[in-house]
N, C-alpha and C positions, 0 to 999 in steps of 0.2 A: 601713750605712756611707753609702750614697747619701743617705738621709734626713738623716744627721748633717751631711754636707757641704752639702746644700741648705739646711738650717736655718742653718748658719754663713754661707752666702752671703747669705741673707736678712738676718741680723743685720748683716753688713758693709754691705749696701745701705741699712740703716736708720741707719748712722752709728756703730755699735758698734766702737770702735777695738781693743778686746781681741779681738773676733771675727775681725778681720783676721789677727792673729797666730795665733789658734787655727786658722783656716782653712788657713793655710800649713803649720802644724805637722801638721795632719791629712792634708793633701794632699801633703806633702813626699816621701814614698816614691813615690807615683804620678808626681809631677813629675820625680823623679830617673829613674824608669823611662822616661818620655817623653824626657828629655834624653839618657839613655844610648843609647836606640834611635836618636835623631837623629844623635848623634856617631858611633856605631858604623856607621851606614849611610852614612858618607862625609863628614860635616860636621866631622870632627876637624881641629882646627888647633893648631898649636904653642902651648902655653901656655893652652889652653882646655879645661877639663875638664867633666865632667858637673856637678860641684858649682858651678863658675863659671857655667855656663849657667843652672842653676836660680836661683842667687843674683842674677845680672844680670836674669833675667826677673822675679824678685820685686821688685827695685828699680824696674823699669819699671811693674809693677803699682802700686806705691806712688806713683810720679810721676804716673800716669794719674789718680789721685784716685778717681774713681767706678768701681765695679765694675759692669759691664753684664750680666754673666752672671746668670741667674736660677736655674740648677740645676747639678748636677754635670756633666752633659754639656756645657752651654754653657761652663762654667768651663774644662774641659779643651780644648775647641775653641779658646777664647780663648788658653789657655796655649800651644797649638800655634802660633797666630799670633804671639804675643809671641816665642817661641823662634825662629821664622823671622826675625822682624825683628832679633833679636840676632845671629843667624848672618850675615844679609846685611850688617848694619852692620859686623861684624867683618871680613868679607871685603872690603868696600869700603875700610875703613881699612887693612888689610894691603896691598891692591892699590895704594892711593894711596902708601903708604910705599915700595913696591917699584918704582914707575914710574920708568923710566929706568935701572934696574939689571938684573942678571940675575935674572929671575923664576924661582923654583923651583916647578914645577907639582906638584900632588898629584892623584891620581886620585880621582874621586868616583863611588862605586858608587851610582847614583841610583835603581835599581830601576824606572826609568821606561822603559828600553829605548830611550832616545834616542840619537842619534848621539853618539859619544864626543867629549867636549870635555875640556878640562883644568881640574881643580880649581876654583879661585876663579872663573875665567871662566864655567864651567858653572853655578855657583850663581847668578851674576848673570844669565846668560841665562835660566835657569829662572825666576828671580824676575820678570824683565821679561815673559816669555811668560805667566807666571801672572797678572800684573797685567792683561795684555790679555785673557786668558781670563775673568777675574773680571768684566770690564765687560760681557761678552756672556752668560756662563754661570756665574753665581755659585756654584751648587751644585757644578758640576764642579770649579771652582777650590778650593772648600772640601775636597772629597774629595782632590784632589791635595795640598793644603797639609797635611792631616792625615796622609796617607800618606808623602809625600816629606819634609816638614819635621818632622812630628810622630812618625813611626815607627809609626803605628797600623796594625793589621791590618784587613782588610775587615770582619770581624765587629765590631770595636771602633768602626769608623767608622759602621757601620750602627746600632749602639746609640746612639752619640753624636748622630747626625743623625736618629734615629727613622725609619730606612729599612730596607728588606729588604736582605739581603746581596747578592742578585742585582742589585738596583738599583745598589748601590755598585759591584759588579763591572762592570756596563754603563757606569756613569758613569766609572769608572777607564779602561776601554778607550777610550771616546770622548774623554776628556780627554787621554790619551796621544797619540792621533792628532792632535788639535787642537794640542797643544803641539809636536809634531814639525813640523807645518806652520808654526807661528808661529816656531819657532827656525830653520827652514831658509829661511823667506821673509823 
């Protein structure tokens, strides 16, 4: 299956429009799993479902034009980034609509062990802290992004980034500490 997706990705990169549809058809179940994990782990918002997240992510792939991923791992890492972007944009939109009114907070179980913040504000805080982390420690930011926004487990991240599980675990711990410092400071 990994070779099939990699071959489809290569065909998409070569400009085969049918391959783009085939790629998303082949990856759809995995993309839904990724979206379900993200929404289950605290990103659920009123009116936004697993299917909606996958479809909005697909539309963003189409709008981006060129597919930069070269293999299955890179494709799902990129999908995680796109889903993060979709969730952050949705939160910003909802936050802007609520500004000035009674904001109803939702709890976000971030799995980061960060100080408790409330729902949408926390997603935006993590997003901003992650952007700061990415400028100094890109791999750490990628690990956080895949785990926090993508719902990946350590073994899946290790496979996707071609790292050892222990390295991912160390990166995760270091990133958590840095994010806590960034969010508190």
